[in-house]
DOGU-65195 format. One record per residue: residue number from 1; residue in one letter; x, y, z of N, C-alpha, C in turn. Coordinates in pm, whole numbers, always signed. Each point is the difference from the previous one (the first is absolute). Example, Ala and Ser with C-alpha at 12.3 -4.5 7.8 and 13.67 -1.06 7.14 Angstrom:
<sevexs>
sevex num->1	residu->a	nxx->+1319	nyy->-569	nzz->+780	caxx->-89	cayy->+119	cazz->+0	cxx->+90	cyy->+120	czz->+0
sevex num->2	residu->s	nxx->-35	nyy->+105	nzz->-72	caxx->+82	cayy->+119	cazz->+6	cxx->-77	cyy->+109	czz->+73
</sevexs>
This chain:
<sevexs>
sevex num->1	residu->m	nxx->-1748	nyy->-2174	nzz->-120	caxx->+63	cayy->-16	cazz->+129	cxx->-30	cyy->+87	czz->+88
sevex num->2	residu->t	nxx->-42	nyy->-10	nzz->+153	caxx->-25	cayy->+63	cazz->+96	cxx->+121	cyy->+26	czz->+92
sevex num->3	residu->s	nxx->+28	nyy->+100	nzz->+89	caxx->+108	cayy->+2	cazz->+68	cxx->-45	cyy->-38	czz->+141
sevex num->4	residu->s	nxx->+84	nyy->-60	nzz->+89	caxx->-51	cayy->-59	cazz->+115	cxx->-10	cyy->+105	czz->+106
sevex num->5	residu->p	nxx->-61	nyy->-13	nzz->+93	caxx->-11	cayy->+103	cazz->+107	cxx->+130	cyy->+43	czz->+60
sevex num->6	residu->a	nxx->+96	nyy->-84	nzz->-13	caxx->+132	cayy->+22	cazz->+56	cxx->+60	cyy->+113	czz->-95
sevex num->7	residu->s	nxx->-12	nyy->-38	nzz->-146	caxx->+52	cayy->+100	cazz->-84	cxx->-60	cyy->+127	czz->-3
sevex num->8	residu->g	nxx->-130	nyy->-3	nzz->+27	caxx->-74	cayy->+115	cazz->+10	cxx->+49	cyy->+93	czz->+115
sevex num->9	residu->k	nxx->+2	nyy->-58	nzz->+121	caxx->+72	cayy->+67	cazz->+115	cxx->+140	cyy->+63	czz->-48
sevex num->10	residu->r	nxx->+90	nyy->-95	nzz->-35	caxx->+121	cayy->+71	cazz->-43	cxx->-2	cyy->+113	czz->-70
sevex num->11	residu->q	nxx->-104	nyy->-15	nzz->-127	caxx->-17	cayy->+134	cazz->-84	cxx->-42	cyy->+109	czz->+72
sevex num->12	residu->h	nxx->-97	nyy->-9	nzz->+71	caxx->-40	cayy->+113	cazz->+93	cxx->+86	cyy->+73	czz->+78
sevex num->13	residu->v	nxx->+93	nyy->-77	nzz->+54	caxx->+116	cayy->+51	cazz->+86	cxx->+88	cyy->+90	czz->-103
sevex num->14	residu->v	nxx->+7	nyy->-69	nzz->-135	caxx->+117	cayy->+89	cazz->-77	cxx->-72	cyy->+123	czz->-33
sevex num->15	residu->d	nxx->-129	nyy->-11	nzz->-40	caxx->-83	cayy->+99	cazz->-49	cxx->+18	cyy->+116	czz->+108
sevex num->16	residu->t	nxx->-45	nyy->-38	nzz->+135	caxx->+3	cayy->+83	cazz->+112	cxx->+123	cyy->+61	czz->+22
sevex num->17	residu->a	nxx->+115	nyy->-64	nzz->+5	caxx->+133	cayy->+57	cazz->+26	cxx->+35	cyy->+48	czz->-118
sevex num->18	residu->y	nxx->-19	nyy->+5	nzz->-137	caxx->+30	cayy->+102	cazz->-128	cxx->-68	cyy->+119	czz->+39
sevex num->19	residu->a	nxx->-116	nyy->-18	nzz->+52	caxx->-93	cayy->+148	cazz->+28	cxx->+80	cyy->+85	czz->+97
sevex num->20	residu->l	nxx->+63	nyy->-74	nzz->+100	caxx->+60	cayy->+75	cazz->+111	cxx->+149	cyy->+40	czz->-43
sevex num->21	residu->f	nxx->+60	nyy->-96	nzz->-50	caxx->+128	cayy->+52	cazz->-42	cxx->+6	cyy->+100	czz->-98
sevex num->22	residu->k	nxx->-87	nyy->-2	nzz->-68	caxx->-30	cayy->+103	cazz->-109	cxx->-13	cyy->+132	czz->+43
sevex num->23	residu->r	nxx->-86	nyy->+16	nzz->+83	caxx->-46	cayy->+123	cazz->+75	cxx->+115	cyy->+45	czz->+122
sevex num->24	residu->d	nxx->+44	nyy->-108	nzz->+73	caxx->+80	cayy->+56	cazz->+134	cxx->+145	cyy->-57	czz->-11
sevex num->25	residu->g	nxx->+50	nyy->-64	nzz->-91	caxx->+127	cayy->-58	cazz->-2	cxx->+5	cyy->-137	czz->+52
sevex num->26	residu->f	nxx->+102	nyy->-45	nzz->-16	caxx->+52	cayy->-157	cazz->+40	cxx->+34	cyy->+14	czz->+166
sevex num->27	residu->h	nxx->+99	nyy->+71	nzz->+18	caxx->+40	cayy->+1	cazz->+125	cxx->-92	cyy->+64	czz->+111
sevex num->28	residu->a	nxx->-96	nyy->+104	nzz->-40	caxx->-104	cayy->+49	cazz->+83	cxx->-95	cyy->-96	czz->+26
sevex num->29	residu->t	nxx->-25	nyy->-84	nzz->-88	caxx->-120	cayy->-118	cazz->+0	cxx->+43	cyy->-136	czz->+66
sevex num->30	residu->g	nxx->-67	nyy->+10	nzz->+135	caxx->+43	cayy->-102	cazz->+82	cxx->-83	cyy->-130	czz->-25
sevex num->31	residu->i	nxx->+28	nyy->-114	nzz->+22	caxx->-54	cayy->-110	cazz->+2	cxx->-154	cyy->+0	czz->+85
sevex num->32	residu->d	nxx->+31	nyy->+26	nzz->+89	caxx->-145	cayy->+20	cazz->+74	cxx->-109	cyy->+107	czz->-70
sevex num->33	residu->r	nxx->+56	nyy->+92	nzz->-48	caxx->-88	cayy->+56	cazz->-99	cxx->-67	cyy->-40	czz->-86
sevex num->34	residu->i	nxx->+104	nyy->-86	nzz->-107	caxx->-83	cayy->-87	cazz->-91	cxx->-91	cyy->-106	czz->+37
sevex num->35	residu->i	nxx->+26	nyy->-58	nzz->+104	caxx->-83	cayy->-103	cazz->+85	cxx->-134	cyy->+72	czz->+21
sevex num->36	residu->a	nxx->-14	nyy->+116	nzz->+53	caxx->-94	cayy->+45	cazz->+57	cxx->-85	cyy->+72	czz->-125
sevex num->37	residu->e	nxx->+72	nyy->+33	nzz->-110	caxx->-72	cayy->+70	cazz->-105	cxx->-82	cyy->-129	czz->-90
sevex num->38	residu->a	nxx->+99	nyy->-103	nzz->+20	caxx->-59	cayy->-104	cazz->-109	cxx->-101	cyy->-83	czz->+94
sevex num->39	residu->d	nxx->-18	nyy->+7	nzz->+116	caxx->-87	cayy->-66	cazz->+93	cxx->+30	cyy->-137	czz->+2
sevex num->40	residu->i	nxx->+126	nyy->-61	nzz->+32	caxx->+52	cayy->-123	cazz->+10	cxx->+49	cyy->-31	czz->+109
sevex num->41	residu->a	nxx->+17	nyy->-117	nzz->+54	caxx->+87	cayy->-57	cazz->+99	cxx->+137	cyy->+7	czz->-34
sevex num->42	residu->k	nxx->+84	nyy->+21	nzz->+134	caxx->+128	cayy->+30	cazz->-27	cxx->+61	cyy->-134	czz->-59
sevex num->43	residu->m	nxx->-65	nyy->-126	nzz->+37	caxx->+60	cayy->-140	cazz->-31	cxx->-31	cyy->-8	czz->-168
sevex num->44	residu->t	nxx->-84	nyy->+49	nzz->-43	caxx->-39	cayy->+10	cazz->-136	cxx->+105	cyy->+65	czz->-79
sevex num->45	residu->m	nxx->+32	nyy->+139	nzz->+66	caxx->+115	cayy->+89	cazz->-55	cxx->+121	cyy->-72	czz->-27
sevex num->46	residu->y	nxx->+41	nyy->-76	nzz->+114	caxx->+147	cayy->-75	cazz->+15	cxx->-18	cyy->-121	czz->-91
sevex num->47	residu->r	nxx->-111	nyy->-69	nzz->-7	caxx->-11	cayy->-120	cazz->-95	cxx->+44	cyy->+31	czz->-134
sevex num->48	residu->h	nxx->-65	nyy->+129	nzz->-39	caxx->+26	cayy->+19	cazz->-141	cxx->+115	cyy->+74	czz->-36
sevex num->49	residu->f	nxx->+43	nyy->+86	nzz->+107	caxx->+135	cayy->+74	cazz->-19	cxx->+52	cyy->+0	czz->+138
sevex num->50	residu->p	nxx->+127	nyy->-86	nzz->+14	caxx->+88	cayy->+8	cazz->+115	cxx->+48	cyy->+104	czz->+59
sevex num->51	residu->s	nxx->+27	nyy->+88	nzz->-121	caxx->+87	cayy->+118	cazz->+46	cxx->-74	cyy->+116	czz->-69
sevex num->52	residu->k	nxx->+19	nyy->+127	nzz->+45	caxx->-31	cayy->+115	cazz->-93	cxx->+63	cyy->+25	czz->-135
sevex num->53	residu->d	nxx->+124	nyy->-24	nzz->+12	caxx->+81	cayy->-12	cazz->-119	cxx->-77	cyy->-85	czz->-141
sevex num->54	residu->e	nxx->-48	nyy->-127	nzz->+58	caxx->-52	cayy->-72	cazz->-96	cxx->-112	cyy->+55	czz->-42
sevex num->55	residu->l	nxx->-92	nyy->+35	nzz->+101	caxx->-130	cayy->+105	cazz->-66	cxx->+35	cyy->+92	czz->-95
sevex num->56	residu->i	nxx->+106	nyy->+89	nzz->+41	caxx->+17	cayy->+123	cazz->-91	cxx->+60	cyy->-68	czz->-140
sevex num->57	residu->v	nxx->+58	nyy->-88	nzz->+6	caxx->+39	cayy->-56	cazz->-129	cxx->-113	cyy->-57	czz->-70
sevex num->58	residu->e	nxx->-93	nyy->-71	nzz->+46	caxx->-125	cayy->-52	cazz->-49	cxx->-83	cyy->+131	czz->-59
sevex num->59	residu->v	nxx->+5	nyy->+98	nzz->+91	caxx->-86	cayy->+111	cazz->-56	cxx->+61	cyy->+61	czz->-150
sevex num->60	residu->l	nxx->+160	nyy->-13	nzz->+27	caxx->+59	cayy->+83	cazz->-127	cxx->-17	cyy->-97	czz->-129
sevex num->61	residu->e	nxx->+10	nyy->-138	nzz->+24	caxx->-22	cayy->-89	cazz->-107	cxx->-153	cyy->-22	czz->-51
sevex num->62	residu->h	nxx->-107	nyy->+13	nzz->+88	caxx->-107	cayy->+35	cazz->-48	cxx->-39	cyy->+101	czz->-88
sevex num->63	residu->r	nxx->+71	nyy->+114	nzz->+55	caxx->-16	cayy->+142	cazz->-102	cxx->+69	cyy->-18	czz->-111
sevex num->64	residu->t	nxx->+106	nyy->-71	nzz->-19	caxx->+79	cayy->-42	cazz->-101	cxx->-86	cyy->-79	czz->-108
sevex num->65	residu->r	nxx->-49	nyy->-81	nzz->+45	caxx->-71	cayy->-117	cazz->-78	cxx->-143	cyy->+109	czz->-74
sevex num->66	residu->r	nxx->-47	nyy->+72	nzz->+90	caxx->-114	cayy->+60	cazz->-53	cxx->+19	cyy->+95	czz->-126
sevex num->67	residu->f	nxx->+130	nyy->+84	nzz->+32	caxx->+47	cayy->+86	cazz->-92	cxx->+49	cyy->-59	czz->-138
sevex num->68	residu->e	nxx->+51	nyy->-143	nzz->+28	caxx->+36	cayy->-69	cazz->-121	cxx->-99	cyy->-22	czz->-80
sevex num->69	residu->r	nxx->-132	nyy->-58	nzz->+83	caxx->-118	cayy->-34	cazz->-104	cxx->-42	cyy->+92	czz->-50
sevex num->70	residu->q	nxx->+7	nyy->+123	nzz->+56	caxx->-73	cayy->+126	cazz->-48	cxx->+71	cyy->+30	czz->-132
sevex num->71	residu->l	nxx->+147	nyy->+7	nzz->-15	caxx->+75	cayy->+19	cazz->-101	cxx->-33	cyy->-96	czz->-97
sevex num->72	residu->d	nxx->-18	nyy->-141	nzz->+33	caxx->-18	cayy->-83	cazz->-115	cxx->-125	cyy->+4	czz->-81
sevex num->73	residu->c	nxx->-87	nyy->+46	nzz->+61	caxx->-135	cayy->+35	cazz->-56	cxx->+48	cyy->+109	czz->-94
sevex num->74	residu->l	nxx->+29	nyy->+116	nzz->+61	caxx->+41	cayy->+119	cazz->-104	cxx->+55	cyy->-36	czz->-116
sevex num->75	residu->a	nxx->+119	nyy->-95	nzz->+12	caxx->+82	cayy->-21	cazz->-124	cxx->-68	cyy->-77	czz->-95
sevex num->76	residu->q	nxx->-120	nyy->-71	nzz->+19	caxx->-68	cayy->-68	cazz->-84	cxx->-62	cyy->+97	czz->-92
sevex num->77	residu->e	nxx->-35	nyy->+133	nzz->+40	caxx->-74	cayy->+90	cazz->-43	cxx->+75	cyy->+67	czz->-145
sevex num->78	residu->v	nxx->+119	nyy->-13	nzz->+2	caxx->+93	cayy->+69	cazz->-103	cxx->+86	cyy->-80	czz->-72
sevex num->79	residu->a	nxx->+60	nyy->+32	nzz->-93	caxx->+94	cayy->-96	cazz->-82	cxx->+153	cyy->+57	czz->-5
sevex num->80	residu->t	nxx->+13	nyy->+121	nzz->-2	caxx->+132	cayy->+46	cazz->-10	cxx->+62	cyy->+38	czz->+126
sevex num->81	residu->p	nxx->+148	nyy->-10	nzz->+14	caxx->+87	cayy->+4	cazz->+115	cxx->-45	cyy->+140	czz->+54
sevex num->82	residu->e	nxx->+4	nyy->+110	nzz->-88	caxx->-37	cayy->+132	cazz->+49	cxx->-122	cyy->+12	czz->+60
sevex num->83	residu->q	nxx->-120	nyy->-78	nzz->-64	caxx->-135	cayy->-16	cazz->+75	cxx->+12	cyy->-38	czz->+127
sevex num->84	residu->k	nxx->+91	nyy->-129	nzz->+4	caxx->+6	cayy->-61	cazz->+150	cxx->+48	cyy->+110	czz->+99
sevex num->85	residu->i	nxx->+112	nyy->+46	nzz->-39	caxx->+58	cayy->+88	cazz->+104	cxx->-84	cyy->+113	czz->+38
sevex num->86	residu->g	nxx->-85	nyy->+48	nzz->-117	caxx->-102	cayy->+102	cazz->+36	cxx->-107	cyy->-57	czz->+84
sevex num->87	residu->k	nxx->-36	nyy->-119	nzz->-10	caxx->-80	cayy->-61	cazz->+117	cxx->+32	cyy->-10	czz->+151
sevex num->88	residu->i	nxx->+129	nyy->-26	nzz->-1	caxx->+64	cayy->+3	cazz->+138	cxx->-10	cyy->+132	czz->+68
sevex num->89	residu->l	nxx->+31	nyy->+117	nzz->-102	caxx->-26	cayy->+118	cazz->+41	cxx->-151	cyy->+41	czz->+27
sevex num->90	residu->d	nxx->-78	nyy->-36	nzz->-59	caxx->-148	cayy->+9	cazz->+5	cxx->-22	cyy->-48	czz->+144
sevex num->91	residu->w	nxx->+28	nyy->-131	nzz->+30	caxx->-25	cayy->-52	cazz->+125	cxx->+29	cyy->+108	czz->+117
sevex num->92	residu->h	nxx->+138	nyy->+36	nzz->-21	caxx->+63	cayy->+88	cazz->+122	cxx->-118	cyy->+145	czz->+2
sevex num->93	residu->e	nxx->-34	nyy->+38	nzz->-130	caxx->-71	cayy->+113	cazz->+17	cxx->-119	cyy->-2	czz->+61
sevex num->94	residu->r	nxx->-68	nyy->-127	nzz->-21	caxx->-157	cayy->-29	cazz->+83	cxx->+51	cyy->-11	czz->+138
sevex num->95	residu->w	nxx->+120	nyy->-74	nzz->+49	caxx->+45	cayy->-21	cazz->+113	cxx->+6	cyy->+141	czz->+88
sevex num->96	residu->f	nxx->+69	nyy->+94	nzz->-78	caxx->+46	cayy->+115	cazz->+63	cxx->-145	cyy->+78	czz->+23
sevex num->97	residu->d	nxx->-129	nyy->-35	nzz->-67	caxx->-89	cayy->+102	cazz->+18	cxx->-110	cyy->-55	czz->+89
sevex num->98	residu->s	nxx->+27	nyy->-135	nzz->+45	caxx->-91	cayy->-96	cazz->+79	cxx->+5	cyy->+25	czz->+152
sevex num->99	residu->a	nxx->-102	nyy->-21	nzz->+63	caxx->-8	cayy->+19	cazz->+116	cxx->+101	cyy->-81	czz->+85
sevex num->100	residu->d	nxx->+41	nyy->-119	nzz->-57	caxx->+84	cayy->-98	cazz->+62	cxx->+148	cyy->+42	czz->+9
sevex num->101	residu->f	nxx->+22	nyy->+121	nzz->-91	caxx->+148	cayy->+27	cazz->+6	cxx->+51	cyy->+80	czz->+112
sevex num->102	residu->h	nxx->+83	nyy->-69	nzz->+72	caxx->+98	cayy->+40	cazz->+124	cxx->+149	cyy->+17	czz->-45
sevex num->103	residu->g	nxx->+35	nyy->-3	nzz->-107	caxx->+144	cayy->-2	cazz->-42	cxx->+22	cyy->-156	czz->-17
sevex num->104	residu->c	nxx->+95	nyy->-34	nzz->-27	caxx->+63	cayy->-132	cazz->-41	cxx->+0	cyy->-90	czz->+141
sevex num->105	residu->l	nxx->-66	nyy->-94	nzz->+30	caxx->+22	cayy->-96	cazz->+123	cxx->+137	cyy->-73	czz->-28
sevex num->106	residu->f	nxx->+66	nyy->-15	nzz->-107	caxx->+122	cayy->-72	cazz->-3	cxx->+101	cyy->+106	czz->+43
sevex num->107	residu->a	nxx->-16	nyy->+129	nzz->-45	caxx->+102	cayy->+82	cazz->+21	cxx->+6	cyy->+42	czz->+149
sevex num->108	residu->h	nxx->-146	nyy->-13	nzz->+59	caxx->+13	cayy->+36	cazz->+151	cxx->+74	cyy->-112	czz->+59
sevex num->109	residu->a	nxx->-20	nyy->-127	nzz->-33	caxx->+51	cayy->-108	cazz->+70	cxx->+149	cyy->+20	czz->+0
sevex num->110	residu->l	nxx->+61	nyy->+33	nzz->-115	caxx->+131	cayy->+28	cazz->-25	cxx->+55	cyy->+90	czz->+99
sevex num->111	residu->a	nxx->-73	nyy->+99	nzz->+25	caxx->+40	cayy->+132	cazz->+76	cxx->+23	cyy->-83	czz->+165
sevex num->112	residu->e	nxx->-98	nyy->-105	nzz->+25	caxx->-6	cayy->-45	cazz->+128	cxx->+109	cyy->-125	czz->+34
sevex num->113	residu->f	nxx->+7	nyy->-71	nzz->-113	caxx->+86	cayy->-116	cazz->+14	cxx->+131	cyy->+21	czz->-101
sevex num->114	residu->g	nxx->+85	nyy->+73	nzz->+36	caxx->+112	cayy->+17	cazz->-103	cxx->+120	cyy->-103	czz->-13
sevex num->115	residu->d	nxx->-56	nyy->-88	nzz->+68	caxx->+151	cayy->-126	cazz->+31	cxx->-16	cyy->-70	czz->-135
sevex num->116	residu->p	nxx->+95	nyy->-4	nzz->-99	caxx->-29	cayy->-87	cazz->-116	cxx->-21	cyy->-176	czz->+42
sevex num->117	residu->s	nxx->+30	nyy->-25	nzz->+124	caxx->-13	cayy->-162	cazz->+7	cxx->-150	cyy->-1	czz->+78
sevex num->118	residu->h	nxx->-68	nyy->+120	nzz->+25	caxx->-140	cayy->-30	cazz->+82	cxx->-95	cyy->-59	czz->-94
sevex num->119	residu->p	nxx->-95	nyy->-91	nzz->+10	caxx->-79	cayy->-49	cazz->-71	cxx->-128	cyy->+91	czz->-43
sevex num->120	residu->v	nxx->-6	nyy->+122	nzz->+60	caxx->-88	cayy->+103	cazz->-94	cxx->+78	cyy->+83	czz->-71
sevex num->121	residu->f	nxx->+125	nyy->+30	nzz->+25	caxx->+95	cayy->+58	cazz->-119	cxx->-21	cyy->-110	czz->-124
sevex num->122	residu->r	nxx->+33	nyy->-100	nzz->+24	caxx->+4	cayy->-95	cazz->-123	cxx->-142	cyy->-5	czz->-75
sevex num->123	residu->a	nxx->-106	nyy->+18	nzz->+73	caxx->-117	cayy->-22	cazz->-49	cxx->-41	cyy->+132	czz->-83
sevex num->124	residu->v	nxx->+55	nyy->+106	nzz->+37	caxx->+15	cayy->+114	cazz->-70	cxx->+67	cyy->-24	czz->-107
sevex num->125	residu->a	nxx->+109	nyy->-29	nzz->-3	caxx->+98	cayy->-4	cazz->-129	cxx->-31	cyy->-98	czz->-99
sevex num->126	residu->r	nxx->-107	nyy->-115	nzz->+45	caxx->-48	cayy->-68	cazz->-99	cxx->-109	cyy->+79	czz->-70
sevex num->127	residu->q	nxx->-81	nyy->+72	nzz->+79	caxx->-99	cayy->+59	cazz->-81	cxx->+53	cyy->+109	czz->-105
sevex num->128	residu->k	nxx->+78	nyy->+61	nzz->+60	caxx->+66	cayy->+116	cazz->-123	cxx->+77	cyy->-67	czz->-116
sevex num->129	residu->n	nxx->+80	nyy->-96	nzz->+35	caxx->+64	cayy->-72	cazz->-81	cxx->-82	cyy->-78	czz->-111
sevex num->130	residu->g	nxx->-124	nyy->-38	nzz->+42	caxx->-93	cayy->-62	cazz->-76	cxx->-53	cyy->+110	czz->-85
sevex num->131	residu->l	nxx->-23	nyy->+121	nzz->+30	caxx->-75	cayy->+103	cazz->-93	cxx->+107	cyy->+29	czz->-108
sevex num->132	residu->k	nxx->+127	nyy->+21	nzz->+57	caxx->+121	cayy->+10	cazz->-96	cxx->+6	cyy->-124	czz->-95
sevex num->133	residu->t	nxx->-18	nyy->-101	nzz->+43	caxx->+33	cayy->-129	cazz->-103	cxx->-108	cyy->+4	czz->-75
sevex num->134	residu->r	nxx->-132	nyy->+43	nzz->+47	caxx->-106	cayy->-1	cazz->-91	cxx->-6	cyy->+81	czz->-129
sevex num->135	residu->m	nxx->+55	nyy->+142	nzz->+43	caxx->+15	cayy->+91	cazz->-95	cxx->+113	cyy->-16	czz->-95
sevex num->136	residu->q	nxx->+101	nyy->-75	nzz->+47	caxx->+124	cayy->-49	cazz->-79	cxx->-45	cyy->-92	czz->-124
sevex num->137	residu->a	nxx->-100	nyy->-104	nzz->+53	caxx->-38	cayy->-99	cazz->-95	cxx->-89	cyy->+56	czz->-88
sevex num->138	residu->i	nxx->-70	nyy->+114	nzz->+14	caxx->-92	cayy->+86	cazz->-85	cxx->+106	cyy->+49	czz->-101
sevex num->139	residu->l	nxx->+77	nyy->+74	nzz->+58	caxx->+78	cayy->+84	cazz->-101	cxx->+116	cyy->-92	czz->-87
sevex num->140	residu->e	nxx->+21	nyy->-129	nzz->+28	caxx->+103	cayy->-88	cazz->-66	cxx->-95	cyy->-31	czz->-151
sevex num->141	residu->e	nxx->-121	nyy->+39	nzz->+19	caxx->-52	cayy->-36	cazz->-146	cxx->+14	cyy->+120	czz->-90
sevex num->142	residu->m	nxx->+82	nyy->+128	nzz->+54	caxx->+18	cayy->+102	cazz->-117	cxx->+139	cyy->+41	czz->+27
sevex num->143	residu->m	nxx->+73	nyy->-67	nzz->+80	caxx->+151	cayy->+59	cazz->-9	cxx->+81	cyy->-107	czz->+62
sevex num->144	residu->p	nxx->+125	nyy->+11	nzz->-10	caxx->+104	cayy->-110	cazz->+39	cxx->-10	cyy->-14	czz->+185
sevex num->145	residu->p	nxx->+26	nyy->-117	nzz->+47	caxx->-12	cayy->-27	cazz->+119	cxx->+76	cyy->+102	czz->+80
sevex num->146	residu->e	nxx->+129	nyy->+35	nzz->-20	caxx->+73	cayy->+76	cazz->+85	cxx->-74	cyy->+134	czz->+3
sevex num->147	residu->r	nxx->-45	nyy->+66	nzz->-111	caxx->-74	cayy->+127	cazz->+17	cxx->-128	cyy->-15	czz->+73
sevex num->148	residu->a	nxx->-76	nyy->-112	nzz->-28	caxx->-119	cayy->-42	cazz->+86	cxx->+16	cyy->+30	czz->+131
sevex num->149	residu->a	nxx->+106	nyy->-68	nzz->+69	caxx->+23	cayy->+18	cazz->+109	cxx->+29	cyy->+118	czz->+70
sevex num->150	residu->g	nxx->+74	nyy->+78	nzz->-87	caxx->+24	cayy->+138	cazz->+66	cxx->-133	cyy->+103	czz->-33
sevex num->151	residu->a	nxx->-62	nyy->-41	nzz->-85	caxx->-131	cayy->+70	cazz->-2	cxx->-115	cyy->-20	czz->+81
sevex num->152	residu->a	nxx->+17	nyy->-128	nzz->+43	caxx->-98	cayy->-66	cazz->+97	cxx->+34	cyy->+77	czz->+146
sevex num->153	residu->a	nxx->+142	nyy->+5	nzz->+48	caxx->+26	cayy->+44	cazz->+97	cxx->-13	cyy->+158	czz->+27
sevex num->154	residu->a	nxx->+13	nyy->+73	nzz->-133	caxx->-33	cayy->+132	cazz->-3	cxx->-169	cyy->+19	czz->+16
sevex num->155	residu->l	nxx->-76	nyy->-77	nzz->-57	caxx->-143	cayy->+11	cazz->+24	cxx->-25	cyy->-28	czz->+140
sevex num->156	residu->l	nxx->+50	nyy->-106	nzz->+63	caxx->-31	cayy->-23	cazz->+146	cxx->+31	cyy->+131	czz->+87
sevex num->157	residu->m	nxx->+102	nyy->+36	nzz->-31	caxx->+39	cayy->+162	cazz->+73	cxx->-95	cyy->+74	czz->-21
sevex num->158	residu->l	nxx->-57	nyy->+26	nzz->-129	caxx->-88	cayy->+98	cazz->-44	cxx->-126	cyy->-54	czz->+96
sevex num->159	residu->i	nxx->-40	nyy->-109	nzz->+6	caxx->-144	cayy->-24	cazz->+77	cxx->+17	cyy->+22	czz->+147
sevex num->160	residu->e	nxx->+135	nyy->-39	nzz->+51	caxx->+8	cayy->+5	cazz->+149	cxx->+8	cyy->+165	czz->+31
sevex num->161	residu->g	nxx->+68	nyy->+83	nzz->-85	caxx->+3	cayy->+141	cazz->+13	cxx->-146	cyy->+56	czz->-9
sevex num->162	residu->a	nxx->-72	nyy->-48	nzz->-114	caxx->-144	cayy->+56	cazz->-14	cxx->-87	cyy->-42	czz->+113
sevex num->163	residu->t	nxx->+35	nyy->-109	nzz->+63	caxx->-80	cayy->-20	cazz->+123	cxx->+24	cyy->+80	czz->+126
sevex num->164	residu->l	nxx->+137	nyy->+8	nzz->-2	caxx->+23	cayy->+101	cazz->+120	cxx->-42	cyy->+121	czz->-22
sevex num->165	residu->m	nxx->+4	nyy->+52	nzz->-120	caxx->-82	cayy->+163	cazz->-18	cxx->-144	cyy->-6	czz->+32
sevex num->166	residu->a	nxx->-50	nyy->-112	nzz->-73	caxx->-164	cayy->-29	cazz->+42	cxx->-24	cyy->+9	czz->+121
sevex num->167	residu->q	nxx->+65	nyy->-63	nzz->+120	caxx->-22	cayy->+1	cazz->+109	cxx->+25	cyy->+126	czz->+61
sevex num->168	residu->m	nxx->+78	nyy->+97	nzz->-65	caxx->+20	cayy->+119	cazz->+40	cxx->-97	cyy->+110	czz->-35
sevex num->169	residu->g	nxx->-112	nyy->-47	nzz->-74	caxx->-102	cayy->+70	cazz->-57	cxx->+5	cyy->+45	czz->-131
sevex num->170	residu->e	nxx->+115	nyy->-42	nzz->-85	caxx->+17	cayy->+52	cazz->-123	cxx->-29	cyy->-137	czz->-110
sevex num->171	residu->a	nxx->-106	nyy->-48	nzz->+20	caxx->-38	cayy->-115	cazz->-80	cxx->+14	cyy->+14	czz->-156
sevex num->172	residu->d	nxx->-91	nyy->+116	nzz->-26	caxx->-4	cayy->+13	cazz->-156	cxx->+118	cyy->+68	czz->-63
sevex num->173	residu->a	nxx->+92	nyy->+49	nzz->+58	caxx->+114	cayy->+48	cazz->-37	cxx->+85	cyy->-125	czz->-26
sevex num->174	residu->a	nxx->+14	nyy->-65	nzz->+109	caxx->+90	cayy->-116	cazz->+7	cxx->-17	cyy->-103	czz->-125
sevex num->175	residu->i	nxx->-159	nyy->-31	nzz->-9	caxx->-1	cayy->-120	cazz->-116	cxx->+30	cyy->+79	czz->-129
sevex num->176	residu->g	nxx->-27	nyy->+105	nzz->+0	caxx->-3	cayy->+92	cazz->-141	cxx->+164	cyy->-7	czz->-15
sevex num->177	residu->n	nxx->+72	nyy->+31	nzz->+82	caxx->+161	cayy->+15	cazz->-14	cxx->+48	cyy->-139	czz->-16
sevex num->178	residu->a	nxx->-53	nyy->-98	nzz->+65	caxx->+53	cayy->-167	cazz->-15	cxx->-71	cyy->-17	czz->-138
sevex num->179	residu->r	nxx->-100	nyy->+33	nzz->-41	caxx->-35	cayy->-37	cazz->-160	cxx->+95	cyy->+25	czz->-100
sevex num->180	residu->k	nxx->+19	nyy->+158	nzz->+16	caxx->+125	cayy->+60	cazz->-97	cxx->+114	cyy->-82	czz->+14
sevex num->181	residu->a	nxx->+65	nyy->-1	nzz->+128	caxx->+116	cayy->-87	cazz->+5	cxx->+12	cyy->-129	czz->-55
sevex num->182	residu->a	nxx->-114	nyy->-73	nzz->+16	caxx->+5	cayy->-151	cazz->-46	cxx->-22	cyy->+28	czz->-157
sevex num->183	residu->a	nxx->-45	nyy->+71	nzz->-54	caxx->-22	cayy->+24	cazz->-164	cxx->+144	cyy->+40	czz->-35
sevex num->184	residu->a	nxx->+59	nyy->+56	nzz->+73	caxx->+158	cayy->+27	cazz->-37	cxx->+82	cyy->-119	czz->+12
sevex num->185	residu->i	nxx->-26	nyy->-83	nzz->+92	caxx->+72	cayy->-108	cazz->+55	cxx->-29	cyy->-103	czz->-135
sevex num->186	residu->l	nxx->-118	nyy->-13	nzz->-42	caxx->-50	cayy->-86	cazz->-86	cxx->+55	cyy->+24	czz->-158
sevex num->187	residu->a	nxx->+17	nyy->+134	nzz->-22	caxx->+41	cayy->+66	cazz->-146	cxx->+145	cyy->-63	czz->+9
sevex num->188	residu->g	nxx->+74	nyy->-25	nzz->+109	caxx->+131	cayy->-26	cazz->-12	cxx->+97	cyy->+147	czz->+0
sevex num->189	residu->p	nxx->+146	nyy->-21	nzz->-49	caxx->+71	cayy->+102	cazz->+23	cxx->-45	cyy->+131	czz->-53
sevex num->190	residu->r	nxx->-77	nyy->+18	nzz->-111	caxx->-55	cayy->+123	cazz->-50	cxx->-112	cyy->+48	czz->+75
sevex num->191	residu->g	nxx->-75	nyy->-79	nzz->+75	caxx->-87	cayy->+64	cazz->+88	cxx->+48	cyy->+68	czz->+146
sevex num->192	residu->l	nxx->+125	nyy->-49	nzz->+13	caxx->+68	cayy->+58	cazz->+128	cxx->+69	cyy->+132	czz->-17
sevex num->193	residu->q	nxx->+9	nyy->+27	nzz->-123	caxx->+85	cayy->+117	cazz->-33	cxx->-80	cyy->+143	czz->+41
</sevexs>
């Protein structure tokens, strides 16, 4: 199945906006700049995205889908819950070392759109909660649901903290410490002593 020219244009706008938002921020990147960089007509932009907020949400959702597909593929490579959590940390380690790493786009969006009722805030919350839910489901294979929920929340906090430290130029220490803390969390109460 091939995509239509309209869906190709829409994706081109999303890809262009993603690159600009990632590099320059959401509020600092205007619609006219996106239109110029994407080399499209203003009417094309507004036909696909009637508002900038809708474009931002689509960029975040596109990034979420890409991340989830990558984690789905990695999860198929291993069998145990510990290995699956390890693969999530491996993904982050590779991301921290990539030229594409500019910190977390979702954290940047949250910093710029702090109102919980805003659609951008809700898109960020969906992505973060989705990662936590994924990890909780993995952990429920090895521990009771209540403990898995707490461990997944702790792992999400580790990943978010490691991402911030990596953005500050401390990627190696951040991922190393996150791995040690994750191992302690997975070991249970004995591992946290």
